[in-house]
VEXRO-992894 format. One record per residue: x negated, y, z negated of N, C-alpha, C in turn; residue number from 1; residue in one letter. Coordinates in steps of 0.05 Angstrom, whole numbers, plus 32768, in hexadecimal, padded with zeros to 4 digits. Example, Ala and Ser with C-alpha at 12.3 -4.5 7.8 and 13.67 -1.06 7.14 Angstrom:
+------+------+------+------+------+------+------+------+------+------+------+
|   nX |   nY |   nZ |  caX |  caY |  caZ |   cX |   cY |   cZ | fike | loro |
+------+------+------+------+------+------+------+------+------+------+------+
| 7EF8 | 7F8E | 7F64 | 7F0A | 7FA6 | 7F64 | 7EF8 | 7FBE | 7F64 |    1 |    A |
| 7EFF | 7FD3 | 7F72 | 7EEF | 7FEB | 7F71 | 7EFE | 8001 | 7F63 |    2 |    S |
+------+------+------+------+------+------+------+------+------+------+------+
***
This chain:
+------+------+------+------+------+------+------+------+------+------+------+
|   nX |   nY |   nZ |  caX |  caY |  caZ |   cX |   cY |   cZ | fike | loro |
+------+------+------+------+------+------+------+------+------+------+------+
| 7B85 | 85F9 | 76B6 | 7B76 | 85F2 | 76A6 | 7B61 | 85D6 | 76B4 |    1 |    D |
| 7B43 | 85D9 | 76A8 | 7B39 | 85C5 | 76B9 | 7B45 | 85A4 | 76B3 |    2 |    I |
| 7B52 | 859E | 76A2 | 7B5B | 857E | 769D | 7B70 | 857D | 76AF |    3 |    E |
| 7B86 | 8592 | 76B7 | 7B96 | 8593 | 76CB | 7B88 | 858D | 76E8 |    4 |    S |
| 7B77 | 8595 | 76EA | 7B69 | 858E | 7703 | 7B5B | 857A | 7707 |    5 |    V |
| 7B4F | 8576 | 76F2 | 7B47 | 854F | 76F5 | 7B56 | 853D | 76FC |    6 |    K |
| 7B6E | 853C | 76F0 | 7B85 | 852F | 76F0 | 7B8A | 8536 | 7710 |    7 |    I |
| 7B92 | 8549 | 771B | 7B95 | 8550 | 7734 | 7B88 | 853C | 774E |    8 |    M |
| 7B6A | 8545 | 774A | 7B51 | 853B | 7757 | 7B56 | 851D | 7759 |    9 |    E |
| 7B5C | 8517 | 773F | 7B5F | 84F4 | 773D | 7B74 | 84E6 | 774A |   10 |    S |
| 7B8A | 84FA | 7757 | 7BA4 | 84EF | 7757 | 7BA4 | 84F1 | 777A |   11 |    R |
| 7B8E | 84FF | 7783 | 7B8D | 8501 | 77A1 | 7B8F | 84E7 | 77B4 |   12 |    K |
| 7B8C | 84CA | 77A3 | 7B89 | 84B3 | 77B4 | 7BA4 | 84A4 | 77B6 |   13 |    D |
| 7BB8 | 84B9 | 77A7 | 7BD2 | 84A3 | 779D | 7BDF | 849D | 77BC |   14 |    I |
| 7BEA | 8484 | 77BF | 7BFA | 8485 | 77DA | 7C13 | 8474 | 77D4 |   15 |    E |
| 7C25 | 847B | 77DC | 7C46 | 8473 | 77DD | 7C48 | 8462 | 77F6 |   16 |    A |
| 7C57 | 844C | 77F2 | 7C61 | 843B | 7808 | 7C71 | 842C | 7801 |   17 |    E |
| 7C82 | 8426 | 7818 | 7C99 | 8414 | 7817 | 7C91 | 83FA | 781A |   18 |    V |
| 7C95 | 83E7 | 7804 | 7C91 | 83CB | 7805 | 7CA7 | 83B3 | 7804 |   19 |    V |
| 7CAB | 83A1 | 7811 | 7CB7 | 8388 | 780A | 7CB8 | 837E | 77ED |   20 |    S |
| 7CCD | 8377 | 77DD | 7CC3 | 836F | 77C6 | 7CB9 | 8351 | 77CC |   21 |    V |
| 7CC4 | 8345 | 77DE | 7CAB | 832A | 77E8 | 7C97 | 832D | 77E7 |   22 |    K |
| 7C8C | 8344 | 77FB | 7C6A | 8347 | 77F8 | 7C6A | 8357 | 77D7 |   23 |    D |
| 7C77 | 8368 | 77CC | 7C66 | 8367 | 77B5 | 7C69 | 8356 | 779D |   24 |    L |
| 7C74 | 8343 | 779C | 7C74 | 8331 | 778D | 7C63 | 831A | 778F |   25 |    I |
| 7C5C | 831E | 77A6 | 7C46 | 830A | 77B3 | 7C23 | 8311 | 77B2 |   26 |    G |
| 7C25 | 832D | 77A6 | 7C07 | 8332 | 779F | 7BFB | 8323 | 7790 |   27 |    I |
| 7BE9 | 8314 | 7796 | 7BDB | 8301 | 777E | 7BD1 | 830B | 7769 |   28 |    K |
| 7BC7 | 8329 | 776A | 7BC0 | 8335 | 7753 | 7BD0 | 8347 | 7744 |   29 |    K |
| 7BE9 | 8349 | 774E | 7BF6 | 835A | 773A | 7BFC | 8353 | 7718 |   30 |    L |
| 7BFB | 8364 | 7708 | 7BF9 | 8358 | 76EE | 7C07 | 836D | 76D8 |   31 |    A |
| 7C10 | 8364 | 76C6 | 7C1C | 8377 | 76AF | 7C12 | 837E | 76A4 |   32 |    I |
| 7C02 | 8399 | 76A0 | 7BEC | 839B | 7687 | 7BF5 | 839C | 766D |   33 |    P |
| 7BE6 | 8397 | 765A | 7BF1 | 838D | 763E | 7BFA | 83AB | 762F |   34 |    P |
| 7BFC | 83BE | 7636 | 7C0C | 83D1 | 762D | 7C2A | 83DA | 7634 |   35 |    Y |
| 7C2E | 83CB | 7647 | 7C4A | 83C1 | 764E | 7C58 | 83B2 | 763B |   36 |    Q |
| 7C77 | 83C5 | 763A | 7C82 | 83B1 | 7626 | 7C8A | 8397 | 7634 |   37 |    R |
| 7C94 | 8389 | 761E | 7CA4 | 8366 | 762B | 7CB7 | 836A | 763A |   38 |    P |
| 7CB9 | 8352 | 764B | 7CD0 | 8354 | 7655 | 7CE6 | 834F | 764D |   39 |    Y |
| 7CFC | 8369 | 764C | 7D12 | 8365 | 763C | 7D33 | 8368 | 764B |   40 |    R |
| 7D2C | 8365 | 7666 | 7D4E | 836A | 7671 | 7D5D | 834F | 7668 |   41 |    W |
| 7D74 | 835B | 7666 | 7D8A | 8345 | 765E | 7D9C | 833A | 7679 |   42 |    S |
| 7DA5 | 832A | 7672 | 7DB5 | 831C | 7688 | 7DCC | 8330 | 7697 |   43 |    T |
| 7DD0 | 833E | 7680 | 7DDF | 835F | 768F | 7DD1 | 8366 | 769F |   44 |    K |
| 7DBD | 8373 | 769C | 7DA3 | 8384 | 76AB | 7DA2 | 8372 | 76C3 |   45 |    N |
| 7D9D | 8356 | 76C4 | 7D8F | 834A | 76DE | 7DAA | 8348 | 76EC |   46 |    E |
| 7DC6 | 8338 | 76E1 | 7DDE | 8344 | 76F1 | 7DE1 | 8357 | 7703 |   47 |    R |
| 7DDA | 836C | 76F4 | 7DDC | 838E | 76FF | 7DC6 | 838B | 771B |   48 |    Q |
| 7DBA | 8383 | 7719 | 7DA1 | 8384 | 7723 | 7DAE | 8377 | 773E |   49 |    L |
| 7DB0 | 835E | 7745 | 7DBD | 834B | 7751 | 7DD0 | 834C | 7767 |   50 |    L |
| 7DE5 | 835D | 7755 | 7DFE | 836C | 7754 | 7DFA | 837A | 776A |   51 |    E |
| 7DE9 | 8396 | 7767 | 7DE5 | 83AB | 7777 | 7DD3 | 83A0 | 778B |   52 |    D |
| 7DC2 | 838E | 7793 | 7DB9 | 8380 | 77AD | 7DD2 | 8377 | 77C2 |   53 |    I |
| 7DDC | 8369 | 77B0 | 7DF5 | 835A | 77BA | 7E0B | 836A | 77C9 |   54 |    L |
| 7E0F | 8384 | 77BA | 7E21 | 8394 | 77BD | 7E19 | 83AA | 77D9 |   55 |    M |
| 7DFB | 83A9 | 77DE | 7DEB | 83BC | 77F1 | 7DF0 | 83A7 | 7809 |   56 |    S |
| 7DE9 | 838A | 7802 | 7DE8 | 837D | 781F | 7E04 | 837D | 7827 |   57 |    K |
| 7E19 | 8378 | 7813 | 7E39 | 837A | 781F | 7E42 | 8390 | 782D |   58 |    N |
| 7E34 | 83A9 | 7828 | 7E37 | 83C1 | 7831 | 7E2E | 83C5 | 784D |   59 |    A |
| 7E1F | 83A7 | 785A | 7E15 | 83AD | 7870 | 7DF6 | 83BB | 7876 |   60 |    G |
| 7DEA | 83BE | 785A | 7DCF | 83CB | 7858 | 7DB5 | 83B1 | 785B |   61 |    K |
| 7DA6 | 83C2 | 786E | 7D90 | 83A0 | 7873 | 7D7F | 83A4 | 7860 |   62 |    K |
| 7D76 | 83B7 | 7855 | 7D65 | 83BA | 7839 | 7D72 | 83C7 | 7823 |   63 |    N |
| 7D64 | 83BE | 7810 | 7D69 | 83C9 | 77F1 | 7D58 | 83CE | 77E6 |   64 |    Y |
| 7D55 | 83EC | 77D9 | 7D3E | 83F1 | 77CB | 7D42 | 83F8 | 77B0 |   65 |    R |
| 7D31 | 83E4 | 77A5 | 7D34 | 83E0 | 778A | 7D22 | 83F9 | 7778 |   66 |    I |
| 7D1E | 840C | 7781 | 7D0E | 8425 | 777D | 7CF8 | 8427 | 7778 |   67 |    G |
| 7CED | 8439 | 7766 | 7CC9 | 843A | 7767 | 7CBD | 8423 | 7759 |   68 |    S |
| 7CA6 | 841E | 775C | 7C97 | 840A | 774F | 7C7B | 8416 | 7758 |   69 |    V |
| 7C71 | 8416 | 773C | 7C4D | 8425 | 773B | 7C42 | 8415 | 7733 |   70 |    I |
| 7C2D | 840D | 7745 | 7C13 | 83FF | 773C | 7BFE | 8411 | 7736 |   71 |    L |
| 7BEA | 8405 | 7727 | 7BD4 | 8415 | 771F | 7BB8 | 83FD | 7728 |   72 |    H |
| 7BA8 | 840B | 7737 | 7B93 | 83FB | 773C | 7B7F | 83F0 | 772A |   73 |    D |
| 7B7D | 83DC | 7721 | 7B6D | 83D3 | 7705 | 7B53 | 83D5 | 7708 |   74 |    N |
| 7B45 | 83E8 | 770F | 7B27 | 83D9 | 7717 | 7B1A | 83CC | 770A |   75 |    V |
| 7B1C | 83C8 | 76EF | 7B13 | 83BB | 76DB | 7B0D | 839F | 76D8 |   76 |    E |
| 7B32 | 83A2 | 76E3 | 7B3A | 837E | 76DF | 7B39 | 8374 | 76FB |   77 |    N |
| 7B39 | 8387 | 7711 | 7B42 | 8381 | 772B | 7B5B | 8371 | 772D |   78 |    G |
| 7B6E | 8385 | 771E | 7B8C | 837E | 7725 | 7B9C | 8399 | 772C |   79 |    T |
| 7BB1 | 8392 | 7735 | 7BC4 | 83AA | 773A | 7BDB | 83A4 | 7726 |   80 |    L |
| 7BD4 | 83BB | 770E | 7BEB | 83B7 | 76FB | 7C01 | 83CB | 76FC |   81 |    D |
| 7C1F | 83B9 | 76F7 | 7C36 | 83C4 | 76F9 | 7C39 | 83D5 | 76E1 |   82 |    L |
| 7C3C | 83EF | 76EC | 7C3C | 8403 | 76D5 | 7C5D | 840F | 76D9 |   83 |    V |
| 7C6E | 840A | 76EC | 7C8A | 8413 | 76EC | 7C98 | 83F9 | 76FD |   84 |    D |
| 7CAB | 83EF | 76F3 | 7CBE | 83E0 | 7704 | 7CBB | 83C1 | 76FF |   85 |    G |
| 7CAD | 83C2 | 76E5 | 7CAA | 83A7 | 76DC | 7CC1 | 8397 | 76D8 |   86 |    Q |
| 7CD3 | 83A0 | 76CC | 7CED | 8395 | 76C6 | 7D01 | 8385 | 76D9 |   87 |    Q |
| 7CFC | 839A | 76F6 | 7D0E | 8393 | 770D | 7CFB | 8378 | 7720 |   88 |    R |
| 7CE4 | 8384 | 771E | 7CCA | 8370 | 7729 | 7CCF | 8352 | 7719 |   89 |    I |
| 7CC8 | 8352 | 7703 | 7CC7 | 833D | 76F0 | 7CE1 | 8329 | 76F4 |   90 |    T |
| 7CFC | 833B | 76F6 | 7D11 | 832D | 76F5 | 7D18 | 831F | 7717 |   91 |    T |
| 7D11 | 832D | 7725 | 7D07 | 8324 | 7745 | 7CF2 | 830C | 7745 |   92 |    L |
| 7CE3 | 830D | 7741 | 7CD2 | 82F9 | 773A | 7CDE | 82E2 | 7734 |   93 |    F |
| 7CE5 | 82E4 | 771C | 7CF6 | 82CB | 770D | 7D0D | 82BB | 771C |   94 |    L |
| 7D1B | 82D0 | 7727 | 7D2C | 82C6 | 773A | 7D27 | 82B8 | 7750 |   95 |    L |
| 7D11 | 82C1 | 775F | 7CFD | 82B3 | 7775 | 7CEE | 829B | 7768 |   96 |    Q |
| 7CE8 | 8293 | 7756 | 7CE3 | 827B | 774E | 7CF0 | 826C | 7746 |   97 |    N |
| 7D07 | 8278 | 7744 | 7D20 | 8262 | 772F | 7D29 | 8257 | 774B |   98 |    A |
| 7D2C | 826C | 7765 | 7D3B | 825F | 777E | 7D24 | 824B | 778A |   99 |    C |
| 7D0C | 824D | 7786 | 7CF9 | 8237 | 7794 | 7CF6 | 8222 | 7785 |  100 |    S |
| 7CF9 | 8228 | 776C | 7CFF | 820C | 775D | 7D18 | 81FD | 7764 |  101 |    A |
| 7D2C | 8204 | 7768 | 7D48 | 81FD | 7769 | 7D48 | 81EC | 7789 |  102 |    A |
| 7D37 | 81F7 | 779A | 7D3A | 81F0 | 77BD | 7D20 | 81D3 | 77BC |  103 |    I |
| 7D12 | 81D5 | 77A5 | 7CF9 | 81C1 | 77A5 | 7D09 | 81A6 | 77A4 |  104 |    D |
+------+------+------+------+------+------+------+------+------+------+------+
***
């Protein structure tokens, strides 16, 4: 149908790439859009993510993939909206800030 064709045409510019978490959380215009649910991860979720990262490192893996993160280029606001991966990225951002504060 016509609507499906329009959707497919608008998706021609979709790009995928592997980036480091450091680069991702360093994006100045990264934003959480208002339609996203609030941060809800429990200590258990946070611990699981950190344990997975440590297990990967202890297994000799050079890199750990946290999974897909989807960003939307919001031209109206000039931001990159975090559409998927908010809980993981927010957890890692908070951890980075806590570590930085502890070092200062």
